[in-house]
matplotlib code that plots the C-alpha trace (Angstrom):
import matplotlib.pyplot as plt

x = [0.0, 1.3, 0.3, 0.4, 2.5, 1.9, 3.2, 3.0, 5.2, 3.0, 3.0, 1.5, 0.3, -1.7, -1.1, -2.3, -0.1, -1.8, -1.3, -2.3, -1.5, -0.9, 2.6, 5.4, 6.5, 10.0, 11.7, 14.6, 14.5, 15.4, 16.8, 14.5, 15.4, 14.6, 11.6, 10.2, 10.7, 8.7, 6.1, 6.5, 5.7, 2.8, 1.8, -2.4, -4.4, -8.3, -9.2, -12.0, -14.1, -16.7, -17.9, -20.5, -20.2, -21.9, -25.7, -25.3, -25.2, -22.5, -19.1, -18.1, -20.7, -20.8, -20.7, -21.2, -25.0, -23.9, -22.9, -21.6, -25.4, -25.4, -23.2, -25.7, -24.1, -26.4, -23.1, -19.5, -18.0, -14.3, -13.7, -15.8, -13.3, -10.0, -10.9, -12.3, -8.6, -6.8, -8.3, -8.0, -4.4, -3.9, -1.3, -3.0, -6.2, -6.2, -7.9, -9.6, -10.0, -11.2, -13.0, -12.8, -16.4, -14.0, -15.7, -13.4, -13.4, -11.2, -11.7, -10.0, -9.6, -9.7, -13.1, -16.2, -17.4, -16.2, -17.2, -17.5, -19.7, -22.3, -24.8, -22.5, -20.6, -17.2, -13.4, -13.8, -10.0, -9.2, -11.3, -10.1, -6.4, -7.8, -9.5, -6.1, -3.9, -6.3, -5.6, -2.9, -3.0, -1.5, -3.1, -2.1, -4.6, -5.8, -6.5, -8.1, -5.3, -7.2, -10.7, -14.2, -14.3, -11.3, -10.8, -11.3, -12.8, -15.9, -17.9, -18.2, -16.1, -12.5, -11.1, -10.5, -9.5, -6.2, -5.2, -2.0, -2.1, -5.1, -3.5, -0.2, -2.6, -4.9, -1.4, -0.1, -3.0, -3.4, 0.8, 0.8, -2.5, -3.0, 0.3, 2.8, 1.0, 2.4, 2.2, -0.1, -2.3, -2.6, -5.7, -5.0, -8.1, -8.8, -5.2, -2.4, -4.0, -1.1, 1.2, 3.5, 3.8, 7.2, 6.7, 3.8, 6.5, 9.1, 6.1, 5.0, 8.6, 8.8, 6.5, 7.2, 9.9, 9.4, 6.2, 5.9, 3.6, 2.9, 0.2, -2.1, -1.5, 0.0, 4.3, 5.3, 7.0, 7.6, 8.7, 5.3, 4.0, 0.0, -2.1, -6.0, -7.8, -4.5, -3.0, -0.1, 3.8, 7.6, 7.8, 8.1, 5.5, 3.4, 0.6, 0.0, -0.8, -4.4, -3.4, -0.2, 1.2, 4.1, 5.3, 5.3, 7.2, 10.1, 9.9, 13.0, 12.6, 9.6, 10.5, 7.5, 4.1, 0.8, -2.4, -6.0, -9.5, -13.4, -14.8, -17.9, -17.5, -19.1, -23.4, -25.1, -26.7, -25.0, -20.9, -18.2, -16.0, -18.3, -21.2, -23.2, -27.0, -29.1, -30.6, -26.5, -25.8, -25.0, -22.6, -19.2, -16.0, -15.1, -13.1, -10.8, -9.7, -8.9, -6.7, -5.7, -4.5, -3.3, -0.9, 1.0, 1.4, 3.3, 4.9, 5.7, 6.6, 3.4, 1.4, -2.4, -5.8, -8.9, -11.7, -14.6, -17.6, -19.4, -23.0, -25.1, -24.6, -20.8, -20.1, -18.8, -21.1, -21.7, -21.0, -17.5, -16.7, -17.7, -15.5, -12.2, -12.8, -12.7, -9.3, -7.9, -8.2, -6.7, -3.7, -3.5, -4.2, -2.1, -4.8, -5.1, -8.5, -7.1, -7.0, -3.6, -2.3, -2.0, -0.8, 2.1, 2.8, 2.7, 5.4, 7.8, 9.7, 9.6, 9.7, 13.0, 14.7, 17.8, 18.7, 17.4, 19.2, 22.5, 21.1, 20.4, 24.2, 25.6, 25.6, 27.3, 31.0, 34.2, 34.8, 38.5, 40.3, 41.6, 45.3, 45.4, 43.3, 41.2, 41.1, 43.9, 44.1, 45.2, 43.8, 45.6, 41.9, 43.0, 42.8, 41.4, 45.2, 44.6, 42.4, 43.9, 41.2, 38.6, 35.4, 31.7, 32.1, 28.7, 28.6, 26.0, 24.9, 23.4, 20.7, 22.4, 25.5, 28.0, 30.0, 30.1, 30.2, 31.4, 31.0, 32.6, 33.8, 37.5, 38.4, 40.8, 41.5, 38.3, 35.2, 34.4, 33.0, 32.0, 34.2, 32.5, 35.4, 34.0, 35.6, 35.2, 36.0, 34.6, 38.5, 40.7, 38.7, 39.7, 38.5, 37.6, 35.9, 33.9, 29.6, 28.6, 31.1, 30.7, 27.1, 26.9, 28.5, 25.9, 24.5, 23.8, 26.0, 28.8, 31.0, 30.8, 28.2, 28.4, 26.3, 25.7, 21.2, 20.0, 16.6, 17.7, 15.1, 15.6, 16.7, 16.9, 20.7, 21.1, 19.8, 22.2, 22.4, 21.0, 20.0, 15.9, 14.2, 11.7, 9.9, 12.5, 15.2, 17.8, 17.3, 19.8, 19.7, 23.1, 24.4, 25.9, 28.2, 27.8, 30.8, 34.3, 37.8, 37.7, 36.4, 32.2, 32.2, 28.4, 25.9, 25.3, 22.3, 20.9, 19.8, 18.5, 20.0, 19.0, 20.6, 19.9, 23.1, 23.5, 26.9, 26.5, 24.4, 22.6, 20.6, 16.8, 15.3, 17.3, 17.0, 17.6, 14.9, 16.2, 17.8, 18.7, 16.7, 13.5, 10.7, 10.1, 14.1, 14.3, 16.8, 18.9, 19.8, 20.1, 23.7, 24.8, 22.2, 24.4, 24.9, 20.9, 20.6, 17.4, 14.8, 11.8, 8.8, 4.8, 5.3, 6.9, 10.4, 12.2, 15.2, 17.8, 20.1, 22.1, 22.6, 24.0, 24.1, 27.1, 29.7, 27.0, 25.5, 22.5, 20.0, 16.8, 14.3, 12.4, 9.3, 8.4, 5.7, 7.8, 11.6, 11.5, 8.8, 10.1, 8.2, 9.9, 9.4, 7.7, 9.6, 13.5, 16.1, 15.5, 18.8, 19.9, 23.4, 24.1, 25.2, 28.6, 30.8, 29.2, 30.9, 28.0, 28.3, 28.6, 27.7, 25.5, 25.7, 24.9, 22.9, 22.4, 19.0, 18.6, 15.7, 16.6, 13.2, 11.1, 13.1, 15.2, 18.7, 20.6, 24.6, 25.7, 28.8, 29.1, 32.0, 33.3, 35.3, 38.3, 37.4, 34.8, 33.3, 30.5, 27.5, 23.9, 20.1, 17.0, 13.3, 10.2, 8.8, 11.4, 10.9, 11.2, 14.9, 16.9, 20.8, 23.0, 25.9, 28.8, 30.3, 30.2, 34.0, 36.2, 38.9, 41.8, 40.2, 43.7, 46.7, 48.8, 47.3, 45.1, 42.0, 43.5, 41.6, 38.1, 36.7, 32.8, 30.4, 29.8, 29.0, 27.5, 27.3, 26.4, 28.3, 27.6, 29.9, 31.8, 28.9, 30.0, 29.3, 31.8, 32.1, 33.5, 34.1, 36.0, 39.6, 41.4, 45.2, 48.8, 47.8, 45.3, 41.8, 40.5, 38.0, 39.1, 37.4, 36.8, 34.7, 32.6, 34.6, 38.8, 39.1, 41.9, 44.6, 47.6, 47.2, 44.0, 43.7, 41.6, 41.1, 42.7, 40.9, 38.6, 38.4, 36.6, 32.8]
y = [0.0, 3.2, 6.4, 10.1, 12.5, 15.9, 19.1, 17.4, 14.8, 12.7, 8.6, 7.0, 4.3, 1.1, -2.7, -4.4, -7.8, -10.9, -13.9, -17.5, -18.3, -17.2, -15.9, -18.0, -16.6, -15.5, -17.1, -15.3, -12.1, -8.8, -5.2, -2.8, -0.8, -2.9, -4.1, -0.7, 0.5, -2.2, -1.7, 2.1, 1.5, -0.7, 3.6, 3.2, 0.7, -0.7, -0.7, -3.2, -3.5, -6.4, -7.8, -7.9, -4.1, -4.1, -5.6, -3.8, -0.6, 0.5, 0.8, -1.3, -4.4, -6.7, -10.7, -12.1, -12.9, -13.7, -16.3, -16.9, -16.5, -13.2, -12.2, -12.0, -11.8, -12.9, -12.5, -11.8, -10.6, -10.0, -10.2, -6.6, -5.6, -6.1, -5.1, -1.9, -1.8, -2.7, -0.3, 2.5, 2.0, 0.6, -2.1, -3.9, -4.3, -4.6, -7.0, -7.2, -10.8, -10.2, -7.7, -6.6, -8.9, -12.2, -12.9, -14.4, -13.7, -17.1, -20.8, -20.3, -23.7, -21.3, -20.7, -21.4, -17.6, -17.6, -17.0, -20.7, -21.1, -18.2, -18.3, -17.9, -20.5, -19.6, -18.5, -15.2, -14.4, -17.6, -16.2, -13.1, -14.1, -16.0, -12.9, -10.6, -13.1, -12.5, -9.2, -8.5, -6.6, -7.6, -8.8, -6.9, -7.8, -6.2, -8.3, -6.8, -8.1, -8.2, -10.0, -9.7, -13.6, -13.9, -14.2, -10.8, -9.1, -6.2, -6.9, -3.8, -1.7, -0.6, -3.8, -6.8, -9.9, -12.0, -15.0, -15.5, -19.2, -18.0, -14.5, -16.5, -19.4, -17.2, -15.1, -18.2, -19.3, -16.4, -16.3, -20.3, -20.1, -17.0, -16.7, -13.7, -10.9, -7.5, -5.7, -5.8, -3.7, -3.9, -2.9, -1.8, -0.2, -3.4, -3.9, -6.6, -10.2, -11.0, -10.3, -7.6, -6.1, -7.1, -10.8, -10.1, -8.6, -11.7, -15.0, -13.1, -13.3, -16.6, -17.6, -14.3, -12.2, -9.5, -9.0, -5.5, -4.7, -1.3, -0.7, 2.3, 2.5, 1.6, 0.3, 1.1, -2.1, -2.7, -1.0, 0.5, 3.8, 3.5, 7.0, 6.4, 9.1, 10.9, 13.2, 12.5, 13.5, 12.6, 9.9, 11.9, 14.1, 13.9, 16.5, 13.9, 11.4, 11.6, 8.8, 8.0, 11.2, 9.9, 7.3, 9.3, 11.8, 9.2, 5.3, 4.9, 1.6, 3.3, 3.0, 3.9, 5.8, 4.2, 6.9, 5.4, 7.7, 6.0, 7.1, 7.6, 11.3, 11.2, 11.2, 10.9, 7.3, 3.9, 2.5, 4.9, 2.5, -0.5, 0.0, 2.8, 2.1, 2.3, 6.1, 6.7, 4.5, 8.3, 9.9, 9.4, 11.9, 13.8, 12.2, 15.0, 15.1, 11.8, 12.5, 14.6, 12.8, 10.3, 12.8, 14.2, 10.0, 10.2, 13.4, 11.7, 8.0, 7.0, 4.2, 5.5, 3.4, 4.6, 2.4, 1.0, -1.4, -3.8, -4.0, -6.8, -8.2, -8.2, -5.7, -2.2, 0.6, 2.3, 5.4, 4.1, 2.1, 5.2, 7.6, 5.3, 5.4, 8.9, 9.3, 5.7, 8.3, 11.4, 8.9, 8.1, 11.1, 12.8, 15.9, 16.9, 19.0, 23.2, 22.9, 19.9, 22.4, 25.5, 23.7, 22.2, 25.3, 27.4, 24.9, 24.6, 27.4, 27.6, 23.6, 23.5, 26.6, 27.0, 26.5, 22.8, 22.3, 22.6, 20.9, 17.8, 18.1, 18.6, 14.5, 14.4, 16.9, 15.7, 12.7, 10.8, 10.0, 6.6, 7.0, 5.6, 4.6, 1.6, 0.8, 2.6, 4.1, 1.6, -1.8, -4.4, -6.4, -9.9, -9.1, -5.4, -4.4, -1.0, 0.9, 3.4, 5.1, 4.1, 6.3, 6.0, 3.3, 2.1, -0.5, -3.4, -6.7, -9.6, -11.1, -14.1, -13.3, -11.5, -10.0, -6.4, -6.3, -2.1, -1.8, 0.9, 1.4, 1.7, 4.0, 1.6, 4.6, 3.8, 4.3, 2.5, -0.4, -1.6, -4.1, -5.7, -6.3, -7.5, -7.3, -8.8, -5.9, -2.3, -2.1, -4.3, -5.0, -8.4, -10.7, -8.0, -8.8, -7.2, -6.6, -5.3, -4.4, -2.2, -2.6, -3.3, -1.2, 1.3, 0.9, 3.6, 2.0, 1.0, 3.6, 2.7, 1.4, 2.9, 0.8, 1.7, 2.5, -0.4, -1.3, -2.0, -3.3, 0.0, 3.4, 3.7, 5.4, 3.0, 0.0, -2.5, -2.1, -5.0, -5.8, -6.2, -8.3, -7.0, -9.7, -12.3, -10.3, -7.1, -4.1, -1.6, 2.4, 2.9, 5.2, 4.9, 6.7, 5.9, 6.4, 4.7, 6.9, 9.4, 10.3, 10.1, 11.3, 13.0, 12.4, 10.6, 7.8, 5.6, 2.6, -0.1, -3.7, -6.9, -9.1, -13.3, -12.7, -8.9, -9.3, -10.0, -7.5, -7.4, -5.0, -5.0, -3.3, -2.0, 1.1, 4.3, 5.4, 8.7, 10.9, 14.3, 13.5, 12.6, 15.4, 16.4, 16.8, 19.9, 22.9, 22.0, 18.6, 19.4, 18.0, 15.1, 12.8, 11.5, 9.3, 7.9, 7.0, 4.8, 5.0, 3.3, 4.9, 3.4, 1.8, 4.7, 4.8, 7.1, 8.7, 11.7, 12.3, 15.0, 16.2, 19.0, 22.2, 23.2, 23.2, 23.1, 20.2, 20.5, 16.9, 16.4, 13.9, 10.7, 8.9, 5.4, 2.5, -0.3, 0.7, 0.1, 3.4, 7.0, 10.5, 13.2, 15.1, 19.2, 21.5, 20.1, 20.2, 19.7, 20.4, 23.6, 25.0, 28.1, 31.3, 32.6, 32.1, 29.0, 25.6, 23.8, 27.2, 24.6, 21.2, 19.4, 16.0, 12.3, 12.5, 9.5, 9.8, 8.2, 8.6, 9.9, 9.8, 11.8, 13.9, 13.4, 13.6, 13.9, 13.5, 15.3, 16.6, 20.4, 22.2, 26.1, 27.4, 25.3, 22.0, 18.9, 18.8, 16.3, 19.0, 17.8, 18.9, 17.9, 17.4, 16.1, 15.3, 13.9, 17.1, 20.7, 20.1, 22.7, 22.7, 23.2, 25.8, 24.2, 21.0, 18.2, 17.4, 19.6, 18.4, 18.9, 16.7, 13.8, 16.2, 13.3, 14.9, 12.4, 14.1, 17.4, 18.4, 16.2, 14.4, 13.3, 10.4, 9.0, 5.8, 6.2, 3.0, 2.1, -0.7, -0.8, -2.9, 0.2, 2.6, 4.7, 5.6, 4.4, 7.2, 5.5, 8.1, 9.6, 10.8, 12.9, 13.7, 13.2, 9.5, 9.7, 9.1, 6.1, 5.1, 7.2, 6.2, 8.8, 7.0, 8.8, 7.3, 6.5, 2.8, 2.3, 1.9, 4.1, 5.4, 6.3, 10.6, 13.1, 16.2, 19.2, 22.1, 23.4, 20.2, 17.9, 20.4]
z = [0.7, -0.7, 1.3, -0.3, 1.6, 1.1, 2.9, 6.5, 8.7, 9.9, 10.8, 8.6, 6.8, 8.5, 9.4, 6.6, 7.1, 7.4, 9.9, 8.8, 12.2, 15.8, 16.0, 17.9, 21.8, 21.6, 25.1, 24.4, 25.9, 24.3, 25.6, 27.0, 24.6, 21.5, 23.0, 23.8, 19.8, 18.9, 21.3, 20.4, 16.9, 17.2, 17.8, 18.9, 19.7, 21.2, 24.2, 24.7, 27.8, 27.8, 30.5, 33.4, 33.6, 30.0, 30.8, 34.7, 33.1, 35.4, 36.0, 39.1, 39.1, 42.5, 41.8, 45.1, 43.3, 39.9, 37.8, 34.2, 33.3, 33.8, 30.4, 28.5, 25.4, 22.1, 19.5, 19.7, 16.2, 17.2, 13.1, 13.0, 16.4, 14.2, 10.4, 12.4, 14.1, 11.1, 8.7, 11.6, 11.4, 15.1, 16.0, 18.6, 20.5, 24.7, 25.6, 29.4, 30.5, 33.9, 35.5, 39.6, 39.6, 38.5, 34.9, 32.8, 29.1, 28.6, 29.1, 33.0, 35.1, 38.4, 38.3, 37.0, 36.9, 33.0, 30.0, 28.8, 31.0, 30.4, 27.5, 24.6, 25.4, 23.8, 24.6, 23.6, 24.3, 21.8, 18.8, 19.5, 19.1, 15.8, 14.4, 15.8, 13.1, 10.8, 10.7, 11.3, 14.7, 17.7, 21.6, 24.6, 28.0, 30.7, 34.1, 37.3, 39.9, 42.3, 43.2, 45.0, 44.5, 46.9, 50.4, 52.3, 49.4, 49.7, 46.7, 44.6, 46.7, 46.3, 48.7, 46.9, 48.0, 48.3, 46.3, 44.9, 43.3, 41.5, 40.5, 39.0, 38.2, 35.8, 34.0, 33.4, 31.7, 29.6, 28.6, 28.0, 25.6, 24.0, 21.9, 22.6, 24.7, 23.5, 27.3, 29.9, 31.6, 35.3, 37.6, 40.7, 41.8, 44.4, 45.0, 44.0, 44.7, 47.5, 45.0, 44.8, 41.6, 41.4, 41.9, 39.2, 36.4, 37.7, 37.4, 33.8, 32.4, 33.6, 30.5, 28.0, 29.1, 26.8, 27.2, 28.6, 31.7, 33.1, 36.7, 37.4, 40.7, 43.6, 43.4, 40.6, 38.6, 35.2, 31.5, 31.3, 32.1, 32.6, 32.3, 33.1, 31.6, 30.5, 27.6, 25.9, 27.0, 27.8, 30.1, 34.0, 32.5, 36.0, 34.3, 31.5, 34.3, 36.3, 39.2, 39.2, 39.4, 41.8, 39.8, 36.7, 38.6, 40.6, 38.8, 36.7, 35.0, 32.6, 28.9, 27.3, 28.5, 27.1, 27.5, 27.6, 27.7, 26.3, 23.4, 24.8, 26.3, 30.1, 30.2, 32.9, 33.6, 32.2, 31.5, 30.0, 29.7, 29.1, 26.4, 28.4, 27.7, 24.0, 24.4, 24.4, 21.1, 19.3, 22.6, 20.4, 21.0, 17.4, 15.2, 15.7, 19.3, 18.8, 15.5, 17.9, 20.6, 18.4, 16.5, 20.0, 21.2, 18.0, 19.3, 22.4, 22.1, 23.3, 23.1, 22.6, 23.7, 22.3, 24.8, 23.1, 24.6, 21.7, 22.7, 23.9, 20.6, 20.8, 18.2, 18.2, 18.2, 13.8, 15.4, 16.3, 12.9, 11.7, 14.1, 14.1, 10.1, 10.1, 11.7, 10.2, 6.7, 8.3, 9.2, 5.8, 4.1, 6.7, 6.9, 10.2, 11.8, 11.9, 15.2, 14.6, 11.8, 14.1, 17.2, 14.8, 12.7, 16.1, 18.2, 15.3, 16.1, 20.3, 20.6, 21.1, 22.5, 22.6, 26.6, 25.6, 22.8, 24.7, 27.1, 25.2, 23.4, 27.3, 27.7, 24.1, 24.6, 26.4, 24.4, 24.5, 21.8, 20.5, 18.8, 15.8, 12.9, 14.4, 10.0, 8.3, 4.7, 3.6, 5.4, 3.1, 2.1, 0.7, -3.2, -3.0, -2.3, -4.3, -1.8, -0.9, 1.5, 4.2, 5.3, 6.1, 9.0, 10.2, 13.1, 13.7, 16.0, 14.1, 15.9, 17.3, 17.2, 20.1, 17.1, 16.4, 12.1, 10.7, 7.5, 5.5, 2.4, 0.7, -2.3, -4.8, -7.5, -9.6, -7.1, -4.3, -2.9, 0.1, 2.5, 5.9, 9.4, 12.6, 16.3, 19.4, 21.7, 19.2, 18.8, 17.1, 13.3, 11.6, 8.4, 6.2, 3.2, 0.3, 1.4, -1.8, -5.1, -8.1, -10.5, -13.8, -16.0, -17.3, -14.1, -11.5, -9.3, -11.5, -10.1, -6.1, -2.8, 0.1, 2.6, 5.9, 6.2, 7.5, 8.6, 12.1, 15.5, 17.7, 17.2, 20.4, 21.4, 23.7, 21.5, 19.9, 16.5, 15.6, 12.0, 11.7, 8.5, 6.5, 4.4, 5.7, 4.3, 5.9, 3.8, 3.4, 1.8, -0.5, -1.7, -5.6, -8.0, -11.8, -13.5, -12.0, -12.5, -9.5, -6.2, -5.7, -9.9, -10.3, -10.0, -6.9, -6.7, -4.1, -3.8, -2.0, -1.2, 1.0, 2.2, 3.7, 6.5, 7.2, 5.3, 2.0, -0.1, -3.5, -5.0, -3.7, -7.1, -9.9, -10.1, -8.2, -4.7, -5.5, -8.5, -9.6, -12.7, -11.2, -11.2, -7.6, -7.2, -5.6, -6.7, -3.0, -4.7, -8.7, -8.7, -6.9, -4.3, -1.2, 1.6, 3.2, 6.6, 7.4, 10.4, 11.0, 12.5, 13.1, 9.9, 8.2, 6.8, 6.5, 4.9, 5.3, 2.9, 1.8, -1.8, -3.7, -5.3, -6.4, -3.4, -0.7, 0.6, 2.8, 4.3, 3.0, 4.2, 2.4, 2.8, 2.3, 3.1, 1.4, 1.1, -2.3, -3.5, -2.0, -2.4, -1.1, 1.7, 0.6, 3.2, 1.9, 3.2, 6.7, 7.9, 6.1, 6.1, 9.1, 8.4, 7.3, 9.8, 11.2, 11.3, 8.7, 6.6, 3.8, 4.4, 6.7, 6.0, 6.5, 9.6, 11.8, 14.3, 17.3, 19.6, 22.9, 25.1, 23.5, 21.0, 18.2, 18.2, 14.6, 14.4, 11.4, 10.0, 9.4, 7.1, 7.9, 10.2, 8.3, 8.7, 9.2, 12.7, 14.1, 15.1, 17.4, 16.0, 17.8, 16.6, 18.2, 15.1, 12.4, 10.2, 12.0, 13.2, 15.6, 14.8, 18.1, 16.3, 18.7, 17.3, 20.0, 17.8, 16.4, 13.9, 14.9, 18.6, 17.8, 18.6, 16.8, 13.9, 13.5, 12.3, 11.8, 8.1, 8.8, 11.8, 10.1, 9.3, 12.0, 13.4, 16.8, 19.6, 22.7, 25.1, 27.5, 29.4, 29.8, 30.2, 27.0, 23.7, 21.0, 17.8, 15.2, 12.2, 9.2, 10.2, 7.5, 8.4, 8.6, 8.1, 5.7, 5.5, 7.6, 10.7, 13.6, 17.2, 19.9, 22.9, 26.1, 28.9, 28.9, 28.0, 30.8, 28.2, 28.8, 24.8, 24.7, 26.4, 26.5, 23.7, 24.2, 25.2, 22.8, 20.3, 22.6, 22.6]

ax = plt.figure().add_subplot(projection="3d")
ax.plot(x, y, z, "-o")
ax.set_aspect("equal")
plt.show()
């Protein structure tokens, strides 16, 4: 499916994949940063509340005088729920498995108060799992950890009973019988059920180590911040949470924030989180409000669960379907309401002020230099001994492989080819071999191939750079040149390549994805297209690329749904040159973009004031960027002269073994053009030192 990208930069697209079978549960624990990015990429979902309260016409329903027959549903259309979610561009359904009344919507062995004993007689959760798989929608669960049927409870009140073994048994059933559960929305309103929050999380991770868990009240635990009746906002924003302000402001374990509210506006009579009453079937929040909060969620990296209550027949109300369809159309078309446009336009200039830019860039200053190239200008690669310069490092991991890999280009007098090396310690790189060579004569990549814009599992700044498969293969964008016989012979192009093993790459498309000959090519990029950088965000692919008009380079943005067809952003360049006399007066190039909390950071190189330097820019939406005019690392930072001319084209990774950033870069100086290294902490070797004052930022 192709989505029109016009004058706004929003996260677009729909979940369109359909599965024929339930995905397998991954028993290998992923790094929190990787898992957080996966959860954020689900972007928004439908919170289904359907239980005793649907038929009681009230939010909380006392249970001691009721058995399973009180659940009087006459049907259950889980296909309609999932189809509506898919068409609205939702990534998940959050399903109420059990409310405080203890009625279980799955075929549990822990109680007779369950849906399979009700008149409808089916395992609703099992049916929902099949519908989710059919429509390509992920599954998450709501669960009341307290229960009015357990010892010590006061029926219908805020005091739930305790039965830790029953709680554990129910959780085990849900985690072992219904496929992968993306996250848990744990309701603490009537207590813990006798099992602490930390114990609950530990128990869940015995069965599904990658499920995220959140609690709306009580002792904070887990990785998911829950905002019941909340709003969009960065993690730690107490004003975004109504009931969980203390945990929001103090707990450091959160990785993703979720907020939720009912699609039903406040009204008299009937429930709000569940189906209300037939007389309220025309009540619904407008699509413009829902879309505005969706936009807010995307801006802050939240997930947004809009609550829907199916009716007595197990169907979503017509007005809910209509509203969500409208929101889905807004997402696909990128046509926000006027209030959204006004807010975004008004906030562009003021959202990131100069003081914030300085605060955000401060962790990336004070680098320590490694004394020599980690890959020299002439690396003596077997079969490619004529390589005389190396450039453009990109470090990555392969899934399940402890080694680190680096692609880099080698210039042999004719043009560029891409090579790969490997390392156990990020310092010593060996086993260098060709990763992708020259294209056929007459092709757009005959004169050079520059790998490095890989599709990663996560883009959080401290996440490992693990390659991610798309449609069964690894993918990268690459820079390309059509002619041999020199260095970066214009005009440059960009292509897309794929790999089965992440080491040997081949074209995924015969023609270029970006060129100067395309009708949407701007004047700022009319002479040459250079290096891409790939980001995946909420199902949309972003390509940050630098390009030239004459001898001036700036950075632009293109967008895609499928990695093969790209459309330029209408307001390019997104990171232009700085004013006369600035460090990026001539070039703003080769940006590498990562997520840091509630914002994005681009590490790019600027050319000005006598050299090429590493600089930073920051954004909340990937489209509007604020540049720090002071480099974080200047050419000449290594007093040996290793980078006295240029310090540029970085690759940044986090090493948790010593809590340090490793920034690999093209260091051009008295030893030629090779791959240098600076680190945020000294490595403990006698050879490594801090840059001279004035160079490290």
